[in-house]
C-alpha positions as CSV (number, residue, x, y, z in Angstrom):
1,M,101.0,139.8,66.2
2,I,98.5,142.4,64.8
3,I,99.9,145.7,63.6
4,A,97.8,148.5,62.2
5,G,98.4,149.0,58.5
6,D,99.5,152.6,58.7
7,L,102.0,151.7,61.5
8,L,103.3,148.8,59.5
9,D,104.1,151.2,56.6
10,E,106.3,153.2,59.1
11,L,107.9,150.1,60.6
12,G,108.8,148.1,57.6
13,S,109.5,144.4,58.4
14,V,109.0,143.5,62.1
15,N,110.9,140.8,64.0
16,V,109.5,139.3,67.2
17,D,111.8,137.0,69.2
18,F,111.7,135.5,72.6
19,R,114.9,135.5,74.6
20,D,115.6,133.5,77.7
21,S,118.9,134.0,79.5
22,V,120.3,134.1,83.0
23,W,120.1,137.9,83.0
24,R,116.9,138.6,81.2
25,S,114.0,136.9,79.5
26,G,111.1,138.2,77.4
27,F,110.1,139.4,74.0
28,S,112.4,141.4,71.8
29,I,110.6,143.4,69.0
30,S,112.6,145.2,66.3
31,S,111.9,146.7,62.9
32,S,113.9,147.3,59.8
33,K,113.2,151.1,60.0
34,S,114.1,153.4,62.8
35,L,111.1,155.3,64.3
36,K,111.7,158.9,65.4
37,G,110.2,159.7,68.8
38,S,110.7,161.2,72.1
39,G,112.9,158.4,73.3
40,G,110.7,157.9,76.4
41,G,110.2,154.2,75.9
42,G,107.0,152.3,76.0
43,C,105.2,149.2,76.9
44,C,103.0,146.7,75.1
């Protein structure tokens, strides 16, 4: 995964995990720091 340097400073450590279950499968991306935003969600 490539993350811009200035964004990485805001995110802290980033964890990328692939989950596969009966209900849902896909990538889960989380960071050690919480980002403040509009809460509208987004897509990669």
